[in-house]
Structure formats: C-alpha cells, structure tokens
C-alpha positions in Angstrom: 0.0 0.0 0.0 1.4 3.4 -1.0 0.6 6.7 0.8 2.0 10.2 0.0 3.7 12.5 2.5 1.6 15.7 2.6 1.9 19.1 4.0 -0.1 19.5 7.1 0.3 22.9 8.8 4.0 23.3 9.6 4.5 19.6 9.5 4.3 16.8 7.1 2.3 13.6 7.5 0.7 10.7 5.9 -3.0 9.9 5.8 -3.8 6.3 7.0 -6.5 4.7 5.0 -9.8 4.1 6.8 -9.6 0.3 6.0 -6.2 0.1 7.9 -7.6 2.1 11.0 -10.7 -0.1 10.9 -8.6 -3.3 11.1 -6.6 -2.0 13.9 -9.6 -0.5 15.8 -8.1 2.9 15.7 -9.7 6.4 15.0 -9.2 10.1 15.5 -7.7 10.9 18.8 -5.8 7.5 19.3 -2.1 7.6 19.8 0.6 5.7 18.1 4.1 5.0 19.1 6.5 5.7 16.1 10.1 4.1 16.0 12.6 3.5 13.4 13.3 -0.2 12.6 15.5 -1.9 9.9 15.7 1.4 7.8 11.8 2.0 7.9 9.1 3.4 10.2 7.2 1.2 12.7 3.9 2.5 14.0 2.2 0.6 16.8 -1.1 1.6 18.8 -0.1 2.9 22.2 -1.4 0.9 25.2 -3.9 3.4 26.6 -3.5 1.9 30.2 0.3 2.1 30.2 0.1 5.8 28.9 -2.3 6.5 31.7 0.1 5.0 34.2 3.0 6.8 32.9 1.1 10.1 33.1 0.2 9.5 36.7 3.8 8.6 37.5 5.2 11.7 36.0 2.7 13.9 38.0 3.7 12.0 41.1 7.3 12.6 40.3 6.8 16.3 39.8 4.8 16.7 42.9 7.4 14.9 45.1 10.6 15.9 43.1 12.5 17.2 46.3 11.7 14.1 48.3 12.6 11.8 45.6 15.9 13.6 45.0 16.7 13.3 48.8 15.9 9.6 48.8 18.1 9.1 45.7 21.2 10.4 47.6 
C-alpha cells in the first residue's frame, strides 16, 4: 500500500487509509508509538492503560521531586 507524504500545517504527515484504521480498531484521537526499525518506520498503537500510568507517574514525580531527590542520595 502506497501513501503520499503531505504538508499538514507546519509539519508533514501521511493519511492512514480508513480500512487500515478499522482493522486496527483505531480512530481520530488515538495515539501511536513511532519508531525506526530496519531502515523504516514502525507505528504501533499505544497501550492506553500504560500511557495513563506513565502520566500519573510523571505527575507524582513532579509533585514529590524534592523528596525523591533526597531519597536518591
């Protein structure tokens, strides 16, 4: 399947065909993890539960930054 890189605002992107999104159960607003692999791009759906846990962990670390720094000494 070929897609074309298009100008989108100040960025560039590709349009993912609806058939592919339907097969993956994805839609507007879902997030993908993008990585380089073997000279190409690999896009995988982000695990929503894991992403939520990381977000909570980041807030916790921001809130208790001083205490965590002291504990690390």
